[in-house]
C-alpha positions in Angstrom: -43.5 29.5 -15.3 -40.8 27.5 -13.5 -37.7 29.4 -14.5 -36.8 29.7 -10.8 -36.4 26.0 -10.5 -33.0 24.6 -11.4 -33.6 21.3 -13.3 -31.1 18.5 -12.9 -32.3 16.9 -16.1 -33.6 18.2 -19.4 -34.5 21.9 -19.5 -38.1 22.6 -18.6 -40.2 23.5 -21.6 -37.8 22.0 -24.2 -38.9 19.3 -26.5 -37.1 15.9 -26.4 -33.8 15.7 -28.4 -34.5 14.4 -32.0 -31.5 12.1 -31.7 -33.2 10.2 -28.9 -36.7 10.1 -30.2 -35.9 7.1 -32.4 -37.2 4.0 -30.6 -33.9 2.1 -30.5 -31.9 5.0 -29.0 -34.8 5.9 -26.6 -35.1 2.3 -25.3 -31.3 2.2 -24.8 -31.5 5.3 -22.6 -34.5 3.9 -20.8 -32.7 0.6 -20.1 -29.9 2.5 -18.4 -32.2 3.5 -15.5 -32.9 -0.1 -14.2 -36.6 0.8 -13.8 -37.3 -2.6 -12.2 -35.7 -1.3 -9.1 -38.1 1.6 -8.9 -41.4 -0.4 -9.2 -43.7 0.8 -6.3 -40.9 3.1 -5.1 -42.1 4.7 -1.9 -40.9 8.2 -2.9 -42.5 8.0 -6.3 -45.7 6.8 -4.7 -45.8 9.8 -2.4 -45.3 12.1 -5.3 -48.1 10.5 -7.2 -50.4 10.7 -4.2 -49.6 14.3 -3.7 -50.2 15.1 -7.4 -53.7 13.5 -7.3 -54.5 15.4 -4.1 -53.1 18.7 -5.5 -55.1 18.4 -8.8 -58.3 17.0 -7.3 -58.2 13.9 -9.5 -58.9 10.4 -8.6 -55.8 8.9 -10.3 -52.2 9.9 -10.6 -49.4 7.8 -12.2 -45.7 7.8 -12.9 -45.9 6.2 -16.2 -42.9 4.8 -18.2 -43.4 3.9 -21.8 -41.6 0.7 -22.8 -41.5 -1.1 -26.1 -44.8 -3.0 -25.7 -46.4 -1.5 -22.7 -46.6 1.5 -20.4 -45.6 0.6 -16.9 -46.8 2.5 -13.8 -43.9 2.8 -11.4 -46.2 4.6 -9.0 -49.9 4.5 -9.1 -52.6 6.3 -7.0 -56.2 5.5 -7.4 -55.9 2.3 -9.5 -54.5 -1.2 -8.9 -53.2 -1.9 -12.4 -49.4 -1.6 -12.9 -49.4 -1.6 -16.7 -51.4 -1.3 -19.9 -50.6 -2.0 -23.6 -48.6 0.8 -25.2 -51.1 1.1 -27.9 -53.6 2.4 -25.3 -51.2 4.9 -23.8 -52.0 8.6 -23.5 -48.5 9.1 -22.1 -46.8 7.8 -25.3 -48.1 10.9 -27.0 -47.7 13.3 -24.1 -44.0 12.5 -23.5 -43.1 13.7 -27.0 -44.3 17.3 -26.3 -42.4 20.3 -25.0 -45.3 21.4 -22.8 -47.8 19.6 -20.5 -50.6 17.8 -22.4 -54.1 18.7 -21.1 -57.2 16.8 -22.3 -60.3 18.2 -20.7 -62.7 15.6 -22.0 -61.2 12.6 -23.8 -64.6 11.7 -25.4 -64.3 14.9 -27.5 -60.7 14.3 -28.6 -60.5 12.4 -31.9 -57.2 10.8 -31.0 -58.5 9.2 -27.8 -62.3 9.0 -28.1 -62.3 5.3 -29.0 -59.4 4.4 -26.6 -60.3 1.3 -24.5 -59.3 3.3 -21.4 -61.9 5.9 -22.4 -64.7 3.5 -23.4 -63.9 1.2 -20.5 -62.4 1.3 -17.0 -61.1 3.6 -15.7 -63.2 5.7 -18.1 -60.7 8.5 -18.6 -62.2 11.9 -19.2 -59.7 14.3 -17.9 -55.9 13.9 -18.5 -52.9 16.1 -17.7 -49.4 14.8 -18.3 -46.0 16.3 -17.6 -43.3 14.9 -19.9 -40.5 13.0 -18.2 -37.3 13.6 -20.3 -33.9 12.2 -19.5 -30.8 14.3 -19.1 -29.8 13.2 -22.6 -33.2 14.4 -24.0 -34.8 11.0 -24.4 -38.6 10.8 -23.7 -39.3 8.3 -20.9 -42.9 8.7 -20.0 -45.0 11.2 -17.9 -46.2 12.1 -14.5 -49.9 12.3 -15.1 -53.2 12.9 -13.3 -56.5 11.3 -14.5 -60.1 11.7 -13.6 -63.3 10.0 -14.7 -65.0 13.3 -14.8 -64.3 16.0 -17.5 -62.7 19.2 -16.3 -63.7 22.0 -18.8 -61.7 24.5 -16.8 -58.6 22.3 -16.7 -56.1 23.1 -13.9 -55.5 26.4 -12.3 -52.1 28.1 -12.3 -51.2 26.8 -8.9 -52.1 23.2 -9.8 -50.1 23.4 -13.1 -47.1 24.9 -11.4 -47.3 22.3 -8.6 -47.6 19.4 -11.2 -44.5 20.7 -13.0 -42.6 20.9 -9.8 -43.6 17.3 -9.0 -42.6 16.2 -12.5 -39.1 17.7 -11.8 -39.0 15.8 -8.5 -39.9 12.6 -10.3 -37.1 13.1 -12.8 -34.6 13.8 -10.0 -35.6 10.6 -8.3 -35.2 8.7 -11.6 -31.8 10.3 -12.3 -30.5 9.8 -8.8 -31.5 6.1 -9.0 -29.7 5.8 -12.4 -26.5 7.5 -11.0 -26.6 5.3 -8.0 -26.8 2.2 -10.2 -23.9 3.5 -12.3 -21.9 4.1 -9.2 -22.6 0.6 -7.9 -21.8 -0.9 -11.3 -18.5 1.1 -11.3 -17.7 -0.1 -7.8 -18.5 -3.7 -8.7 -16.5 -3.5 -11.9 -13.6 -2.0 -9.9 -14.0 -4.7 -7.2 -13.9 -7.4 -9.9 -10.8 -5.9 -11.4 -9.1 -5.7 -8.0 -10.2 -9.3 -7.3 -8.7 -10.4 -10.5 -5.4 -8.7 -9.7 -5.3 -10.1 -6.2 -6.1 -13.6 -7.4 -3.3 -13.3 -10.1 -0.5 -12.3 -7.8 1.7 -15.0 -6.4 1.3 -13.8 -2.8 -1.6 -14.7 -0.4 -3.5 -11.5 0.5 -6.0 -11.2 3.3 -7.9 -8.7 5.4 -9.5 -8.7 8.9 -12.1 -6.7 10.7 -11.4 -5.5 14.2 -11.2 -8.4 16.6 -9.5 -9.6 14.5 -12.1 -11.4 12.4 -10.7 -12.5 9.0 -13.1 -11.6 6.3 -11.2 -11.8 3.0 -8.6 -14.1 1.4 -7.6 -14.1 -2.3 -7.8 -17.3 -4.3 -4.2 -18.1 -3.7 -4.8 -19.1 -0.1 -7.0 -22.1 -1.0 -4.9 -22.9 -4.0 -1.7 -23.1 -2.0 -3.0 -24.6 1.3 -6.0 -26.6 0.1 -7.9 -25.2 3.1 -10.9 -22.9 3.4 -10.2 -19.3 4.4 -9.4 -18.7 8.1 -12.0 -16.9 10.2 -10.1 -16.6 13.5 -6.5 -16.6 14.7 -7.1 -20.2 16.0 -8.0 -21.3 12.4 -4.4 -20.5 11.4 -3.2 -23.4 13.4 -4.3 -25.7 10.5 -1.8 -24.1 8.1 1.1 -22.9 10.3 3.7 -25.5 11.3 3.0 -26.7 14.9 6.5 -25.6 16.0 5.9 -22.0 14.7 2.3 -21.4 15.5 2.4 -20.4 19.2 5.2 -17.9 18.8 3.7 -16.3 15.7 0.2 -16.2 17.2 1.5 -14.5 20.3 3.5 -12.0 18.2 0.3 -11.2 16.2 -1.8 -10.8 19.3 0.7 -8.2 20.6 0.5 -6.4 17.2 -3.4 -6.4 17.4 -3.4 -5.1 21.0 -1.1 -2.3 20.1 -2.1 -1.6 16.5 1.5 -1.9 15.3 2.9 -3.5 12.1 3.3 -7.3 12.3 6.1 -9.2 10.6 7.2 -12.8 11.1 8.6 -15.8 9.3 7.1 -19.2 9.6 6.4 -22.4 7.7 3.1 -22.6 5.7 1.5 -26.0 5.2 1.0 -26.7 1.5 -1.9 -28.6 0.0 0.4 -31.7 -0.4 1.3 -31.7 3.3 4.8 -30.2 2.8 5.9 -26.9 4.4 7.4 -23.8 2.9 8.8 -20.7 4.7 6.8 -17.5 4.2 7.2 -13.9 5.2 4.0 -12.9 7.0 3.3 -9.2 7.1 0.2 -7.2 8.3 -0.5 -3.5 8.8 -3.4 -1.9 10.7 -5.6 0.8 9.1 -5.4 3.0 12.2 -3.4 3.2 15.4 -6.6 2.4 17.4 -6.7 -1.3 18.3 -10.5 -1.2 18.8 -11.3 0.0 15.2 -8.2 -1.0 13.2 -8.8 -3.2 10.2 -5.9 -5.4 9.2 -4.4 -6.0 5.7 -1.8 -8.7 5.3 0.2 -10.7 2.8 2.1 -14.0 2.9 5.1 -14.1 0.6 6.9 -17.4 -0.2 10.6 -17.0 0.8 11.4 -20.7 1.1 14.0 -20.7 -1.6 15.7 -17.6 -0.4 15.5 -18.7 3.2 17.1 -22.1 2.5 19.8 -20.4 0.4 20.5 -18.0 3.3 20.7 -20.9 5.7 23.1 -22.7 3.5 25.1 -19.5 3.1 25.3 -19.0 6.8 26.5 -22.6 7.3 29.1 -22.2 4.5 30.2 -18.8 6.0 30.6 -20.5 9.4 32.7 -23.3 7.9 34.7 -20.8 5.9 35.4 -18.7 9.0 36.5 -21.8 10.9 38.9 -22.8 8.1 40.3 -19.2 7.8 41.0 -19.1 11.5 42.8 -22.4 11.2 44.8 -21.0 8.2 45.7 -17.9 10.2 46.8 -20.1 13.2 48.9 -22.4 10.9 50.6 -19.4 9.3 51.3 -17.8 12.6 52.7 -21.1 13.9 54.9 -21.5 10.9 56.2 -18.0 11.3 57.1 -18.7 14.9 58.6 -22.0 14.1 60.9 -20.8 11.4 62.0 -17.7 13.4 63.0 -19.7 16.5 66.6 -19.3 17.5 67.2 -16.3 15.2 66.9 -13.0 17.1 66.7 -11.0 13.8 64.0 -13.1 12.3 62.1 -13.2 15.6 61.6 -9.4 15.5 60.1 -9.6 12.0 58.2 -12.8 12.9 56.6 -11.1 15.9 55.5 -8.1 13.7 54.1 -10.5 11.1 52.3 -12.6 13.7 50.7 -9.5 15.2 49.5 -8.4 11.7 48.1 -11.8 11.1 46.1 -11.7 14.4 44.8 -8.2 13.4 43.7 -9.6 10.0 42.0 -12.5 11.8 40.0 -10.1 13.9 39.0 -8.1 10.9 38.0 -11.3 9.1 35.7 -12.2 12.0 34.1 -8.7 11.7 33.7 -9.0 7.9 32.0 -12.4 8.1 29.4 -11.0 10.4 28.4 -8.4 7.7 25.5 -9.6 5.5 26.3 -9.4 1.7 23.4 -6.9 1.3 24.3 -4.8 4.4 27.3 -2.9 5.8 29.0 -2.9 9.2 29.7 0.3 11.2 33.2 1.7 11.0 33.2 2.4 14.7 32.3 -1.2 15.4 35.3 -2.4 13.3 37.6 0.1 15.1 36.4 -1.2 18.5 37.2 -4.8 17.4 40.7 -3.8 16.2 41.5 -1.7 19.2 40.2 -4.3 21.8 43.7 -5.5 22.7 44.6 -1.9 23.6 41.9 -1.2 26.1 38.6 -0.8 24.3 36.1 -1.1 25.9 36.6 -1.0 29.6 39.7 1.3 29.7 40.1 4.9 28.7 43.4 4.6 26.9 41.6 4.6 23.5 38.4 6.5 22.7 36.4 6.2 19.5 33.8 8.9 18.6 32.1 10.4 15.7 29.6 9.7 13.0 28.1 6.3 12.1 29.6 5.3 8.8 28.9 2.2 6.7 31.8 -0.2 6.1 31.8 -3.1 3.7 33.6 -6.4 3.7 36.3 -5.3 1.2 37.4 -2.4 3.3 37.9 -4.3 6.5 41.2 -5.9 5.6 43.1 -2.8 4.6 41.6 -0.9 7.6 42.8 -3.7 9.9 46.4 -3.4 8.6 46.4 0.4 8.9 45.0 0.6 12.5 47.0 -2.4 13.7 50.2 -0.7 12.5 49.2 2.6 14.1 48.4 0.9 17.4 51.6 -1.2 17.4 53.8 1.8 16.8 51.9 3.7 19.5 52.4 0.9 21.9 56.1 0.8 21.2 57.0 4.4 20.8 53.9 6.6 21.3 51.1 7.4 23.7 50.2 3.7 24.4 53.7 3.0 25.6 53.0 5.0 28.8 50.3 4.7 31.5 49.2 8.3 31.0 49.1 8.2 27.2 45.8 8.3 25.3 44.6 7.8 21.8 41.5 9.3 20.4 40.0 8.2 17.1 37.3 10.4 15.5 35.1 9.6 12.5 33.5 12.4 10.5 31.4 12.4 7.4 32.6 15.2 5.1 30.3 15.2 2.1 31.4 12.4 -0.2 34.4 11.5 1.9 35.0 10.1 5.4 37.8 11.5 7.5 39.3 9.3 10.3 41.6 11.2 12.7 44.0 9.3 15.0 45.4 11.6 17.7 47.9 10.6 20.4 48.4 12.7 23.6 50.1 12.2 26.9 52.9 10.0 25.6 56.6 10.7 25.1 57.7 13.4 22.8 57.9 12.0 19.2 59.8 13.0 16.1 59.3 12.0 12.5 61.5 9.0 11.6 64.4 9.6 9.3 63.6 6.5 7.1 60.4 4.9 6.0 60.0 1.5 7.6 58.1 -1.6 6.3 55.1 -0.8 8.5 54.7 2.7 7.1 55.0 1.5 3.5 52.4 -1.1 4.3 50.0 1.4 5.7 50.5 3.8 2.8 50.0 1.1 0.2 46.8 -0.1 2.0 45.3 3.4 2.1 46.2 4.5 -1.4 45.9 1.2 -3.4 43.1 -0.7 -1.7 41.0 2.2 -0.2 41.8 4.8 -2.8 42.4 7.4 -0.1 45.1 9.6 1.2 47.1 9.6 4.5 48.5 12.6 6.3 50.8 12.5 9.4 51.9 15.3 11.7 54.6 14.5 14.2 53.7 17.0 16.8 55.6 17.3 20.1 52.4 16.4 21.9 52.0 13.3 19.9 51.3 11.8 16.4 48.3 13.0 14.5 47.3 10.8 11.5 44.4 11.7 9.2 42.9 9.3 6.7 40.5 10.6 4.0 38.6 7.9 2.1 35.6 8.1 -0.3 32.4 7.0 1.5 31.3 4.8 -1.4 34.7 3.1 -1.5 34.6 2.5 2.3 31.1 1.0 2.0 32.2 -1.8 -0.4 
């Protein structure tokens, strides 16, 4: 009759599955619905009321058969919400494949002596639609009851309507079960997430727009000994007084602009001591009015103090190295005094030492995990020759990473090129110019030194100390190659060095 209705549960007209008719299995499925939450459900009550009105009966029930009782989740026409299972018409009706119709219970041998027939509500007529779960387990019925017999039973419209209402009841039951399962899955997932968040060493938190802090993992209270913060002002209890104002102002700006927040400050521990933390927070959207915030506090105290000690040590080392360079330069000058031949060599050596000192300053500014920029190093090395502020030397090209190890040989190379240019090449005249270009060429970096506007130059007949020094530095220390063209317009020197070697 109802083939046009798509059932979301057990097929209409099919008997319950034998595997779920055993009481233990049936009760297991029944328990999965959480029927307590459906007691006096408004939707089920409306369906029951409509069933009674449709069928012209005084009573209609959504009856669920439990182990010891039948429970009426919805009831129209009676006040009772349960009866013993042994009295239940529905316990029999739910096992059938078709609706159960009893026109006069007094004439039915199975029910004639039933207390519900011999006593209130004096059942005479009964029609029950089986309620079968999606697995095939019988749960109960949607039934209509009347104290008067109905020899004619129900007409086709009433039967069809009652079956439709039975399907609606089943859909309500199934939707409630699925909702409970979804909630249980969400709660289980939330419990797992909470366990993970409470297990990590970092403090994790979230805040609603405002910001109003609404979540902290267990680590916050474990570390600080304080209850979770609710407002920005509450953070003053756990942030070092010297750090609070600046960090709060920085976070306020991030909240106003919905931009990533990051800062370092000292977090008060439960014992009253302070440790440095990296505080980071990101907004969920770029709209300050609606953005939620998710943040972490990571303990960086040990790394911070090591960094501070390293910077102090680097500063002391730089000071001592400068003193050593000064002492060496002084000794060279002292021992060459009065000897013209030695003085020429001493001046060259002293200039090299000063170039190395500048390169050393540059190298010490490079963090051990980062690199400097090659053009930045060249600017430092060429500063005595008019960079910046004058146009005698120009430096252009790509940005290329340069590590600490590469700075010393590069200093020797470019100091020698600049010294020779100042003596014999472009930098020896007011009109002369030197251009240095840096180009990334795949795995290599090419540095081109080009002189123009100076006196005409020719290749030297012999290789001097400076040239040998440059060649050694490029080949042995940088693993590169050096090419020189002595053009009439000026010297062109090209260095090709592997990018990874340069970055060390």
